[in-house]
N, C-alpha and C positions, 0 to 999 in steps of 0.2 A: 518601599524594600522588598525584595527576592525571595523571601525567607525560606521556601518550599523547593523541594528539588525533585521533580517525581520521573522516572525511567520509562522511556517507550519507545517503541518500535514502528518502522514500516516495510512491506515488504511490496515488492514492487515483483507483477507475474508476465513476464513474456513467454513465447513459445518458438519452435525452432526458427519460424517464418517472422522472426524480430517483430512479432506485433504486441503489443500489453493486451493485457485484460484488464476492462472497465468493466464496473460492478455499478446496478445503483440497492442504497442501499434501503431495508426496510422499513415499513413505516412504524415497526417494535421500535427501534431503535431512540435510545433518550435522548441522541444528539443527530442534530443534521441525520431525520426518515427522512428518506425517496431522495438523497441528494446522488450525484455518481462520485467514484474514488476509482482513480488507478491505484493504491494503494491499500493492501487487507493490514489491520492496525492494532495497537492493544496495549496493556503494559503487564509485566510477567509480574507473577504472581512471586509471593517475601521467598525468597530461598533458589527462586528461576532462575536459569542461566536466559541471557536475550536470545542468545542466538533456538537456544530451545524453544522459547518464547515467541520466536516468530514461525516456528514452524512448525506450530500449534496452533497457531491462529490462520494461517493457511488450509490445517486441515480442517480447523474447527468454522471459518467464513467460507472457503472454495471446496472443502472436502478430498482432499491429495494430500497425502505426507510425502512432503519434498525430498528426494534422493539428493548425500549429502554432499555428491558431484553437483550437483544442480543450483546449490545454495550457496548463496557468497554474502559479507558485507563489503557493502558499498563505499560507507561513508559513516561517521559519526559527526551529529551538528547541535548543539543546546541552542533553544529557544528561547525568548525573556517572554511571558503573557502581562499581563495587569496584575496577578497574584500569581507567581507561579513560574519556577524554572524548570523547563522537560527538554533530559539528554537524551535524542532518536538515534537512533541506529541503525541507519537503512538499510536495509536485505535485497536481493533479488534475486529468483527464482525461476528455474527455467522449468514447464510443463511440458513433459516427453511429450506429451498428445492433447491437443484440445481439449477431448471427449473429458481427460482427466478433473475437469470442474466441472464439480457439481453445490447444489445449494442446500445442504441436510438438515442444515443446522437451522434456518428462517432469519439469519443475519443477511442477508444477501437475498434477493428478490428477482434480480438477470444480470443480465454480462453478453458482453460481447469483445473480440478481441480486434482489434485497432491498430492501424497503421499509424505511426506517430503522423504525418499528413493529416491524416483526419480528425488525431486527438486535436492536434494542433486546433484546425478548425473549428471544433467542436468549444473549442476554452474559449475563441476570440467570438464566437457565435452567441455561446451562452454558458458565458463562468459563474453566473450566476444558478447552476445547477448543479454545480459541483461543495463538493464539501469543501471549506477556505482551508482546512490545515493542506491538504492537499493538493493542492494549489501553490503551496508554500515548499512542502515538501517536492513537486515538481519541476520546479523552477533550482532547486537545489540539486536536484538530480540532473537537468540540464545543464547548471554549470561548471558543474562538475566531470562535463562528458560521457555519462555513463549512460544518457540516452542513445548518444552517436555510439557509445561503444557494443549497447544490445540490442538495440531498438533497429525498425527499418521505417 
């Protein structure tokens, strides 16, 4: 039985050129250290609205606060794991400038703007380099048409 329901979030960050920001998690992360990820993610704290939590995660991990007009909900999905269910809200953020991104809090150690073609090639070549749940989120984002809508 999957009795525990957790609220989670993921945020795809893209630029005006249609590239997605792919980052490497730091060695200090308790899960999936040094893995690549194309989503900023987290959990809202008690009483925090999920959209506010998503913006805060972008600010904490990538160093900029998304403008409201550049931020939006893509979809919601519930993933069932071995011990819990996670209701995930997937957002997207447009970074006004590529240099908006910086790694001030230490959760991310590097990153780059990638075209969809380059990311897909890397996913085929080295899927083991990625956070497993980001692969699931990427598939869901592609299947729902958001990759085609926002990325090139």
